[in-house]
Every structure is written in structure tokens, then in C-alpha cells.
C-alpha positions in Angstrom: -1.8 137.0 236.6 -2.4 137.0 232.9 -1.1 134.5 230.4 -0.3 135.4 226.8 -0.6 132.6 224.4 1.4 132.8 221.1 0.3 130.8 218.0 2.6 128.0 216.9 4.8 128.7 213.9 3.8 127.6 210.4 5.6 124.7 208.7 6.8 126.9 205.9 8.3 129.3 208.3 10.0 126.4 210.1 11.6 125.1 206.9 12.7 128.6 206.0 14.3 129.1 209.3 16.2 125.8 209.0 17.7 126.4 205.5 17.5 130.1 204.7 18.1 133.2 206.6 15.3 135.2 208.0 16.9 138.3 206.7 15.4 139.1 203.2 18.7 140.4 201.8 20.6 137.4 203.0 18.0 135.0 201.8 18.0 136.5 198.3 21.8 136.0 198.1 21.4 132.4 199.2 18.7 131.7 196.6 20.9 133.2 193.8 23.9 131.1 194.8 21.8 127.9 194.8 20.3 128.8 191.3 23.7 129.4 189.8 25.0 126.1 191.1 22.0 124.3 189.6 22.4 126.0 186.2 26.0 125.1 186.0 25.4 121.5 187.0 22.6 121.2 184.3 24.9 122.7 181.6 27.7 120.3 182.6 25.4 117.3 182.2 23.8 118.4 178.9 26.9 119.9 177.2 28.1 116.5 175.5 24.6 115.8 174.2 24.3 119.3 172.7 27.7 119.1 171.0 26.8 115.7 169.4 23.5 116.9 168.1 24.6 120.3 167.0 25.5 121.1 163.3 29.0 120.1 162.0 31.5 122.9 161.8 32.6 123.8 158.3 35.9 125.2 159.6 39.0 124.0 157.9 42.5 124.7 159.0 44.4 127.0 156.7 47.7 125.3 157.3 48.4 121.6 156.5 48.7 119.3 159.5 52.2 118.3 160.5 53.6 115.2 158.8 55.7 112.6 160.5 58.1 110.2 158.8 58.6 106.8 160.4 61.4 104.5 159.4 61.3 100.8 160.2 64.3 98.5 160.7 65.0 96.2 157.7 64.4 93.2 159.9 60.8 94.2 160.6 59.9 95.2 157.0 58.5 92.6 154.7 60.7 92.3 151.7 58.8 92.4 148.4 58.9 89.3 146.2 61.2 89.9 143.2 59.4 89.8 139.8 60.3 86.8 137.6 62.4 87.5 134.5 60.2 88.6 131.6 62.3 88.2 128.4 62.9 84.8 126.8 66.3 84.2 125.3 68.0 81.2 123.6 71.1 80.0 125.3 74.2 78.1 124.2 74.1 74.4 125.0 77.9 74.2 125.0 78.3 76.8 127.7 78.4 75.6 131.4 75.4 76.0 133.6 75.9 78.9 136.0 73.0 80.9 137.5 73.4 84.7 137.1 73.0 87.0 140.1 70.5 89.4 138.5 68.9 89.3 135.1 65.6 90.0 133.3 66.2 87.1 130.9 64.8 83.5 131.3 65.7 80.5 129.2 65.9 76.7 129.1 69.0 76.6 131.3 71.1 78.8 133.6 73.9 80.8 132.0 76.2 83.7 132.8 77.3 86.0 130.0 80.7 85.1 128.5 82.7 85.4 125.3 86.1 84.1 124.0 87.6 87.6 123.6 86.7 89.7 126.7 86.2 93.4 126.7 87.7 94.8 130.0 85.3 97.7 130.5 82.1 96.1 129.1 79.2 95.1 131.4 76.5 94.0 129.0 74.2 91.0 129.8 74.8 89.8 126.2 78.0 88.8 124.4 79.5 90.8 121.6 78.0 89.7 118.3 78.2 90.7 114.7 74.8 90.6 113.1 72.0 92.6 111.5 71.2 96.1 112.8 67.7 97.0 114.0 66.9 93.4 114.4 65.4 92.0 117.7 66.9 88.5 117.9 67.7 86.6 121.0 69.8 83.6 119.7 73.6 83.8 120.2 74.5 80.5 118.4 73.3 78.9 115.2 73.3 75.4 113.9 70.9 72.7 112.6 68.2 70.7 114.3 68.3 67.8 111.7 70.4 64.8 112.7 73.7 64.4 110.8 73.5 61.8 107.9 76.1 59.1 108.0 78.3 59.0 104.9 78.4 55.6 103.0 81.8 53.9 102.9 83.9 54.7 99.8 83.4 52.6 96.7 86.3 50.2 96.0 88.1 50.6 92.6 86.7 48.8 89.6 89.6 46.3 89.4 89.3 45.3 93.0 86.7 43.0 94.5 85.3 44.1 97.9 85.8 41.5 100.6 82.9 39.2 101.0 81.3 38.5 104.3 81.9 34.8 105.1 79.1 32.9 106.9 80.6 30.7 109.6 78.4 27.9 111.0 78.0 27.7 114.7 79.5 24.7 116.5 77.2 21.7 116.8 75.8 20.6 120.2 76.2 17.1 121.4 72.7 15.5 121.8 71.7 12.3 123.5 68.4 10.4 123.3 66.0 10.7 126.2 66.8 8.2 128.9 64.7 5.0 129.2 63.9 3.0 132.2 66.0 0.0 133.0 64.3 -2.7 135.2 66.4 -4.2 137.9 65.3 -7.1 140.1 67.1 -9.1 142.7 67.2 -12.9 143.2 65.2 -12.8 146.4 61.5 -12.9 145.6 60.7 -11.3 149.0 62.5 -8.1 148.1 61.2 -5.1 146.1 62.3 -4.5 142.5 63.1 -1.1 141.2 63.4 0.8 137.9 66.5 3.0 137.6 66.6 5.9 135.1 70.0 7.1 133.9 70.0 10.7 132.6 72.7 11.6 130.1 74.0 15.1 129.5 72.2 17.3 127.0 69.1 15.1 126.6 67.0 15.9 123.5 64.1 14.3 121.7 66.2 12.6 119.0 66.2 9.0 118.0 70.0 8.6 117.9 72.9 10.2 119.6 74.4 13.2 117.8 78.1 13.9 118.3 79.2 17.4 119.1 80.5 19.8 121.8 78.9 19.9 125.2 79.1 23.6 125.8 77.8 25.7 122.9 75.3 28.6 122.5 71.7 27.8 123.1 70.6 29.0 119.7 71.1 26.2 117.2 71.3 26.4 113.5 72.5 30.0 113.5 75.4 31.3 111.5 77.8 34.1 112.4 78.7 36.7 109.8 82.3 37.5 110.2 83.2 40.3 107.8 86.7 40.5 106.6 88.1 44.0 107.2 90.3 45.4 104.5 93.3 47.0 106.3 93.6 49.5 103.4 90.1 50.7 104.0 89.3 50.6 107.7 85.8 51.4 108.9 85.2 54.8 110.4 85.6 54.9 114.2 82.3 55.5 116.0 82.1 58.9 117.7 81.2 59.1 121.4 80.9 62.9 121.3 77.3 64.0 121.6 76.4 66.5 118.9 74.4 69.4 120.2 71.4 70.4 118.1 70.9 74.1 117.8 68.3 75.6 115.5 69.5 78.0 112.7 69.1 81.6 113.7 69.9 85.2 112.7 72.0 87.2 115.1 71.4 90.8 116.2 74.4 93.0 116.3 75.7 93.9 119.7 78.9 96.0 120.0 79.0 95.9 123.8 80.2 92.6 125.3 81.4 91.4 128.6 84.6 90.9 130.5 83.9 87.3 131.3 86.0 84.7 129.4 84.5 81.4 128.2 82.2 79.9 125.6 79.7 82.4 124.2 76.8 82.7 126.6 74.1 85.1 127.8 72.7 86.0 131.2 69.6 83.9 131.7 67.8 82.0 134.5 66.1 78.7 134.1 62.4 78.4 134.3 59.7 75.8 133.4 58.3 78.3 130.9 61.8 78.8 129.4 62.3 75.0 128.7 58.7 74.8 127.4 59.3 77.7 125.0 62.6 76.2 123.8 60.9 72.9 122.8 58.0 74.8 121.2 60.3 76.9 119.1 62.4 73.9 118.0 59.2 72.0 117.1 57.9 75.0 115.0 61.3 75.3 113.3 61.4 71.6 112.3 57.8 71.8 111.0 58.5 75.0 109.0 61.6 73.4 107.3 59.7 70.3 106.5 56.8 72.2 104.9 59.2 74.2 102.8 61.1 71.1 101.7 57.8 69.3 100.7 56.4 72.3 98.8 59.7 72.8 96.9 58.9 76.5 96.7 61.0 79.0 98.5 59.8 82.6 99.0 61.8 85.6 98.0 65.0 86.1 100.0 64.8 88.9 102.6 61.1 88.6 103.1 59.6 88.2 106.6 56.4 86.8 108.1 55.2 87.9 111.6 52.5 85.7 113.2 50.7 86.7 116.4 48.7 83.9 118.1 47.2 83.0 121.5 48.5 79.9 123.3 46.3 78.6 126.1 47.2 76.6 129.2 46.4 73.3 127.4 49.3 74.0 125.0 46.9 74.6 122.1 46.8 77.5 119.7 43.5 79.1 120.6 43.5 81.6 117.7 45.7 83.5 115.2 45.5 87.2 116.1 47.3 88.7 113.0 49.7 87.9 110.2 52.0 90.6 108.8 54.0 89.4 105.8 56.3 90.7 103.1 56.5 87.2 101.6 54.3 85.4 99.1 51.0 83.7 100.0 52.7 80.3 100.1 55.4 81.6 102.4 52.8 83.1 104.8 50.7 79.8 104.8 53.9 77.8 105.5 54.6 79.9 108.6 51.0 79.7 109.9 50.9 75.9 109.3 54.2 75.4 111.1 52.6 76.9 114.2 49.1 75.3 114.1 49.8 71.8 112.7 51.8 70.6 115.7 49.4 72.0 118.2 48.9 71.2 121.1 52.4 71.4 122.5 51.7 70.1 126.0 49.9 71.3 129.1 51.4 74.0 131.2 52.6 73.3 134.7 51.0 74.8 137.8 53.7 77.4 138.4 53.5 78.4 134.7 49.8 79.0 135.1 50.3 80.9 138.3 52.7 83.4 136.5 51.2 83.5 133.0 47.5 82.9 133.6 45.3 80.7 131.4 46.6 82.1 128.1 49.4 84.2 126.5 49.8 86.1 123.3 53.0 85.1 121.4 54.7 86.5 118.4 56.8 84.5 116.0 58.8 86.1 113.2 60.1 84.1 110.3 63.0 85.2 108.1 63.5 83.9 104.5 67.2 84.2 103.5 
């Protein structure tokens, strides 16, 4: 009996037999499938990195991208803050205060446009006025800032004697000397004695008693002047009506009025800056009239002076920007002095600074009539 021994298989052949086919054609197909899978897996893992590191594309779409319109409900939208009025006007102090609904004017008080003779189809924010054409003037009423001078009483005729004021002496007060001490002792020596002071009415430091009335005014020695009123010439009755002071002004012509009936007024809303400007204008007006009265020189009628200056938040005139004048040198100096001599005009409030900043350029135009 013969025994044939076969050598043991190699390790590589064992692994090949376990994973791959022994057939060469089949084994090549298996190896190709495995390689394809590995290449695709590697490309899938490296593709994001390659796209990030690659050059940017210069491609631009030829057509514009689609646009979308989104509308929000009014409740969810933030309403813009309305801008404050930007034009200063001078109001009528006799018109009632009434805040307008919408206006670009601000002033020292609230007013709604009105006039005595309404225009049915007119809707202007200013009343109808007759004035000068091509003149930018905001006042609607004119007057005087000086206080009225009381007229002296009329002189009596030469043959009559005016009634004299008679001095009437005040009634005399009863006065008693200061009370002394009266010593009172009883008969019994074991008892106590006492001093009793009796106080009279109206005690005064006088040596003797003065006869008079017990209830008179405390001021002694005064006299009362009781003028005798002539019934033929009664004194003027004092007026309780407060006279409004309005600065003199020139009106600008306005042909279109309003349908509202009432004292002449203009659409304007009150503001701190409006009240401040009104006081400033009145102060400059009074100073200008005082300078002209003291100089006793009045420029040519019809001449004008326009002064531009900067007013800071301290109320002081920081600088004069320009002066355009058709008047004489004295007329121009009077206008500049009227603005600068009364400076400062008072500090601005916080809300004024918030709206106007730290300074504002202003323009005053003076008219000589």
C-alpha cells in the first residue's frame, strides 16, 4: 500500500479561496467591482472639500432673480414720528386757543385759521389779508408794544377854582397812664399782705390821662386826604379790560382765506421755541424803537435792513453772519444794535436743544416806513 502525501495549501491561497473565486475571470470581475465601490466612496468623501477649495465661478445669471413684495399689517408696522412744524408765525392774542389738526407752522400759542368774513371754498392755512405783494411776512395783526399813556384830567376854566383836597385829622385814641402798684394789708399781722395792680384800657407811657375814643386805628398822628369830587367833572372810570400788546408789523397779501368764522387767526401749534422766539422778537422790536427815538434820526422811508446772525443754546448772539441794507449807515447800525445789545435772551430748554441743536442761524428783516 502506498501513501501519497499532498503539501498543505499556502496562506495566500487560503485567503483567496475564502474571499475571491478561484476562477480567474470571475476573480477579475470581483476585483473591478470592489475598486469601483472604493473610488466612488472616496469621491463622495472628498467632494465637499474639493468644492470649497476650488476657484469661484464667474457665472452670472442673465436674468434678474425673482422679486417678492411683502406687506405688513398696520398694527405690526412702526409708525414714523411726525416731524415738528418748521415755520414760525406770529398769532393773534385775541383769538381763542385751539390746536390745529395738521400744520407746518409753530407759534407762541395754538390757533386755528379763521376770519370775520369767511370764504366758502377757501382752504388756506392763513386768513385773507390785504398787504404788500412779494413780501414774506408772518404777522396777521398789528399794534404797539408800548404801554398806553394815561391822559391827565382836563384843566378847569380860569374863572373856576379846582376843589382842594381837605386834610382830615384822624380821631384821637384814649390813653391812660401805666398802672401802679397799690399796697393792701389786712389787720391781722399773722396774715400775708399783697400788692394789687389794676390795668386800665389802652395803657400808654404818658404822665396824665388823655381823653379820646377807645377803638381807633393803630397809626396815630396820621391825616386822611379826602378829595372833594366835582360832580361836573367826574374822574375817569378805571378799565378792567386787559389791553393786548402786539408789535407793529407789515402784512403780506393773501387772497385765499378760509371758511372758518371768528377773530382773525392762523394755523399754528404751540412750542417752547415758538414762545421763546416771540419774546425775542418783541425784545428786539422794543430795543429798535428805543434806539431810533434816542438817535432822533429816521432812515429813508421804504428802506430795509436784513441781518443774519447765529444764536446759540445759551441765548447769546454768537456772531453776525451778514448785513444786507438799503438804508443809511445809522439805520443799519440801529438794526444790528437792536439784536446784539439785549443779548443773551435766555437759555434754551432741553427739548429745544434736542430739535435745534446747539445753535441756529436766524434772519431778521427790518422795514423803515
